[in-house]
Structure formats: structure tokens, C-alpha cells
C-alpha positions in Angstrom: -31.9 10.6 15.7 -33.9 8.8 13.1 -32.6 5.6 11.5 -32.5 4.8 7.8 -36.2 3.9 7.9 -37.1 7.2 9.4 -37.8 5.7 12.9 -36.7 7.4 16.1 -35.1 5.1 18.7 -38.1 5.3 20.9 -40.1 3.8 18.0 -37.8 0.8 17.5 -39.1 -2.7 18.1 -37.4 -4.9 20.6 -35.9 -6.9 17.8 -34.3 -3.7 16.4 -32.8 -2.3 19.6 -31.7 -5.7 20.8 -30.1 -6.4 17.4 -28.2 -3.1 17.6 -26.8 -4.0 21.1 -25.9 -7.5 20.1 -24.0 -6.7 16.9 -20.6 -6.5 18.6 -20.6 -7.7 22.2 -18.2 -8.9 24.9 -18.0 -12.7 25.1 -16.3 -14.9 27.6 -13.7 -13.2 29.9 -10.1 -14.2 29.0 -8.2 -13.4 32.2 -6.2 -16.5 32.8 -5.7 -18.3 36.2 -2.0 -17.3 36.1 0.4 -15.0 34.2 3.7 -16.2 32.8 6.4 -16.8 35.4 3.9 -16.7 38.2 3.4 -12.9 37.8 0.5 -11.3 39.6 -0.3 -8.7 37.0 0.1 -8.1 33.3 1.3 -4.6 32.2 0.6 -3.6 28.6 1.8 -0.1 27.6 0.9 1.3 24.2 1.5 4.5 22.2 -0.5 5.8 19.3 2.2 7.3 17.0 -0.2 9.5 15.1 2.2 12.4 14.5 1.0 14.5 11.6 -1.9 12.3 10.5 -4.9 13.7 12.5 -4.1 17.2 11.0 -3.7 15.7 7.5 -7.0 13.8 7.9 -8.8 17.1 8.6 -7.1 18.9 5.8 -4.9 20.9 8.2 -1.8 21.5 6.1 -0.4 24.7 7.7 3.0 24.3 9.4 1.8 25.2 12.9 -0.6 22.2 13.3 1.8 19.8 11.5 4.7 20.8 13.8 2.8 19.5 16.8 2.8 16.1 15.2 6.4 16.5 14.0 7.4 16.9 17.7 6.0 13.5 18.4 8.4 11.8 16.0 11.4 14.2 16.2 11.6 14.6 20.0 9.1 12.5 21.9 9.4 9.1 20.4 13.2 8.8 20.9 12.8 9.8 24.5 10.0 7.3 25.0 12.1 4.5 23.4 15.1 5.3 25.7 12.9 5.3 28.7 11.4 1.9 27.9 14.8 0.6 27.2 16.0 1.8 30.6 13.2 -0.1 32.4 13.3 -3.1 30.1 9.7 -2.7 29.1 8.2 -3.8 25.7 5.4 -1.7 24.3 2.9 -1.6 21.4 3.1 1.3 19.0 0.0 1.8 16.8 1.0 3.8 13.7 -1.1 5.1 10.9 0.4 3.9 7.6 1.0 7.5 6.5 2.9 8.1 9.7 5.0 5.1 9.1 5.8 6.3 5.5 6.7 9.7 6.8 8.9 8.3 9.5 10.1 4.8 8.4 13.2 4.8 10.5 11.1 5.3 13.6 8.7 2.5 12.6 11.6 0.1 12.0 13.3 1.3 15.2 10.3 0.2 17.3 10.6 -3.4 15.9 14.4 -3.4 16.4 13.9 -2.5 20.1 11.5 -5.5 20.5 8.3 -3.5 20.4 5.2 -4.2 18.5 3.8 -2.1 15.6 0.0 -2.4 15.1 -2.5 -1.1 12.7 -4.0 2.3 13.3 -5.6 3.2 10.1 -4.2 4.8 6.9 -4.3 8.5 7.7 -6.1 8.3 11.1 -9.3 8.4 9.1 -12.7 8.3 10.8 -13.9 4.8 9.8 -17.5 5.5 10.8 -17.8 8.0 8.0 -16.5 5.5 5.4 -18.4 2.9 3.4 -17.5 -0.7 4.0 -15.4 -1.1 0.8 -13.3 2.0 1.6 -12.8 0.9 5.2 -11.7 -2.5 4.1 -9.3 -1.2 1.5 -7.7 1.2 3.8 -7.3 -1.4 6.6 -5.7 -3.9 4.3 -3.5 -1.3 2.7 -2.4 -0.1 6.1 -1.4 -3.7 7.1 0.5 -4.2 3.9 2.3 -0.9 4.3 3.4 -1.5 7.9 4.7 -4.9 6.9 6.6 -3.4 4.0 8.1 -0.7 6.2 8.9 -2.7 9.3 9.3 -6.2 7.9 6.7 -7.6 10.3 3.1 -8.3 9.5 0.8 -6.7 12.2 -1.5 -9.0 14.1 -3.6 -6.4 15.9 -5.5 -3.2 15.3 -6.4 -0.2 17.3 -8.9 1.8 15.2 -8.2 5.6 14.8 -10.0 7.5 17.6 -11.3 4.1 18.8 -14.1 4.4 16.2 -15.7 1.1 15.4 -18.0 0.9 12.5 -20.6 -1.7 11.7 -18.0 -3.4 9.4 -14.8 -3.2 11.5 -15.1 -6.5 13.2 -15.9 -8.4 10.0 -12.9 -6.8 8.2 -10.6 -7.7 11.1 -11.8 -11.3 11.2 -11.4 -11.6 7.4 -7.8 -10.4 7.8 -7.2 -13.1 10.4 -6.1 -10.6 13.0 -5.4 -11.9 16.5 -6.8 -9.0 18.5 -8.5 -5.6 18.6 -7.8 -2.8 21.1 -10.5 -0.2 20.6 -13.5 -1.2 22.8 -14.3 -0.8 26.5 -16.5 -3.6 27.8 -14.2 -4.9 30.6 -11.0 -4.2 32.5 -9.3 -7.4 31.2 -9.2 -9.1 27.8 -12.3 -10.8 26.5 -13.4 -12.6 23.3 -15.4 -10.6 20.8 -18.9 -11.8 19.8 -20.5 -10.9 16.5 -24.3 -11.2 16.7 -23.9 -13.5 19.6 -21.4 -15.8 17.9 -17.8 -16.2 19.2 -15.3 -14.8 16.7 -12.0 -16.0 18.2 -10.7 -12.4 18.2 -9.3 -11.1 21.5 -10.3 -7.7 22.7 -7.7 -5.8 24.8 -10.0 -3.1 26.2 -9.0 0.6 26.4 -10.5 3.3 28.5 -10.4 7.1 28.4 -9.3 7.1 32.1 -6.1 5.3 30.9 -5.5 7.6 28.0 -3.3 10.7 28.1 -5.3 12.6 25.5 -8.4 13.6 27.6 -6.2 15.0 30.3 -3.7 16.9 28.1 -5.2 17.8 24.7 -5.1 21.4 23.6 -7.1 22.8 20.7 -6.6 26.5 20.2 -10.0 27.2 18.5 -12.0 24.7 20.4 -12.9 24.0 24.1 -10.1 21.4 24.7 -7.7 22.6 27.3 -5.2 20.6 29.5 -7.0 21.3 32.8 -5.6 18.3 34.7 -2.1 18.7 36.2 0.3 15.9 35.1 0.9 14.8 38.7 -2.9 14.3 39.2 -2.8 11.9 36.2 0.0 10.0 37.8 -2.2 9.4 40.9 -5.0 8.1 38.7 -2.8 5.7 36.7 -1.0 4.5 39.8 -4.3 3.7 41.4 -5.4 1.9 38.2 -2.2 -0.2 38.3 -2.5 -0.9 42.1 -6.0 -2.2 41.7 -5.1 -4.4 38.7 -2.3 -5.8 40.8 -4.7 -6.6 43.7 -7.1 -8.3 41.3 -4.5 -10.2 39.3 -5.6 -8.6 36.1 -4.3 -6.4 33.3 -3.0 -2.8 33.5 -3.3 -1.3 30.0 -2.3 2.2 29.1 -2.7 4.3 25.9 -0.5 7.3 25.3 0.6 9.4 22.3 4.2 10.5 21.8 3.2 14.1 20.9 1.1 14.3 24.1 3.0 12.4 26.8 6.4 13.2 25.4 6.7 16.7 26.8 9.0 17.1 29.8 6.5 17.7 32.6 4.4 14.7 31.3 7.2 12.2 30.5 8.3 12.4 34.1 4.8 11.1 35.0 5.4 8.0 32.9 8.9 7.6 34.4 7.6 7.7 37.9 4.8 5.3 37.0 7.3 2.9 35.6 9.4 3.3 38.8 6.3 2.5 40.9 5.5 -0.6 38.8 9.2 -1.7 38.9 8.9 -1.8 42.7 6.7 -4.9 42.3 8.7 -8.0 41.5 5.8 -10.1 40.1 4.9 -8.2 37.0 4.7 -9.5 33.4 5.4 -6.8 30.9 4.0 -7.7 27.5 3.1 -6.1 24.1 -0.5 -6.3 23.3 0.3 -9.0 20.8 2.0 -11.1 23.4 -0.8 -10.5 25.9 -3.5 -11.5 23.3 -1.5 -14.6 22.2 -1.2 -15.7 25.8 -4.8 -15.3 26.8 -5.9 -16.9 23.5 -3.7 -19.9 24.1 -4.8 -20.3 27.7 -8.5 -20.1 26.6 -7.8 -22.4 23.6 -9.4 -20.0 21.2 -7.5 -21.9 18.5 -7.2 -19.3 15.8 -4.4 -19.5 13.3 -3.4 -15.9 14.2 -3.2 -16.8 17.9 -1.0 -19.8 17.2 1.3 -17.8 15.0 1.5 -14.9 17.4 2.2 -17.2 20.3 5.2 -18.6 18.4 6.4 -15.2 17.5 6.1 -14.0 21.1 7.8 -17.0 22.4 10.7 -16.4 20.1 11.0 -12.8 21.2 10.9 -13.8 24.9 14.0 -16.0 24.3 
């Protein structure tokens, strides 16, 4: 694919391809020497409460498609919150601002239950198709809207579809965010670099292996089909946790209410939580709490890290 100068990648100079690679890169690892309370592993569960927004983003306004998203808020999210409450597990919910406006009681309910609400775009837009000004405006508008709906200013972002444009990092840094959770360069948190320079932003990496969507998505008029049995996904996620436990690292999981919240799938999450609960030395944390802890341990010294650490400390009490 030719670039803006009409050059194919095989024609690029070393300075060009090296510059592309170094634009956003993983910096120093941030896995601490110990977790709070002497825990051996940190568990950070997250849910992307997209609901109707992916359909709306694509101009899909017919009731059938929208009803799939409605299930996420109407049925799945309450079941998930009750399950987390039963196990005493905090989680992070990434909510497009339009989703929060459609379901404000849900968004506020997350906070009231002690969970985190993070930035997840305005309408689950594809930021790599936006100009920098539009991406910046939507990201700031999303943060303002989530704060107005929930009463809490978000400190972290997960970009919609994990898309990361050439401008995303600069916008997040300008906003003073504590962390991002959209990239995949490690199993454990790390500091983000911009053109080789430390940014002070924590990355809590995601991975498609630890996401419910690739296993369970269904698109009637496309090739997406849920070929993987739910119990097979339980085996994968349990193995991911067990290895994180052996290494003393982080087990991070990304789910979607409208996907994981169906009966045969929610039992997978329930059994996974039961398995994790069988280990006494586990620290359960929101992504904000995790990012604040590793930032403080590494002395990143950002204002966002200090404020988030104080907020997390208050919630832990």
C-alpha cells in the first residue's frame, strides 16, 4: 500500500520504516516487585458496554441490530454486576458516551457499585478514519459526558475496537490521562513511549486471546460465526490466569455485556471467578487502580497517577 508520497513500503528508507515503528512503542516494564497485600497476581476484569453504539456508528438503525445492543444493557449488565458483587470483584466498564446517555442509570450504577467507568469513544467511532481535530473533540467530549453522567472524571481510555491513530497518544497525554488499555506489546503493564520518549502514561495491554468477541461474535451477513464452544474459552482463560499467577503478573480480561452475558457464556465467567477465588493471594483491581499502583511503584510521577492513587486508596478503605 503506497504512502502519502506514493512510495510502497518496500521503497521506504530506513529512516521512514524505523520512524513508523518507533512512533508509539513499549517502554520500561511496570510489573512491580510485589502486589498489594502480598498478593501473587493482579486480576483486572473489564467490560466494554458498547450496547447499541457499534450499530449506530455504522448507520444500522433497524430494530433487529439495535436489539442485540439493548440486550447488553437490559439483561446482561445487571447479571454481570450481580455476579461481580457476589464474588466481591471490582471491574472497569468502558462505555461510549452515547451508550452512557442512552443508559445513564446503568453508568451511574457501575460507579455506585465501586467499579470504574472509562472512556470508549463517543459512538464507538473508528478513530483511524478521523482527522486529528475530530478525534480530539470526540475524546474530550466523551470524557466530559461520562463525568457529567457518573459524577466521576475518567482517568483511562480504551479506544473503540482498540484502534489507535497517529494522534491518539498525543490526545490522551494532553488530557492528562493516567493510562490507556488498547495496545498489545506485553502481558503486563508498561510505560508508553512517543518517538522514543517516555510519556508517563501506563499501558494496560489487551489481547484478542483474552477477549470474548473473537470467540462469540455473530454477523448474519458476514463470515463471523461463534465456532468456539464456551467451555473451550473457559479453558483458555483459566490457563491464561494460571500462567499469570505462576509468573506473578497481571491477568487482564476484556468482555462485552451483549456477548458474555448470555446464559451459556456467563456461566464461563462464573466458573472462571470461582477458579480464581480458589487462590487466596489475588489482588482484584480496576484498571485505574492497577495503573495507579504500578505508576506509583515505578515513580512515574504524573499528576494523573497521583490523583488516581489517592482515589483508589479512598475506595479501598
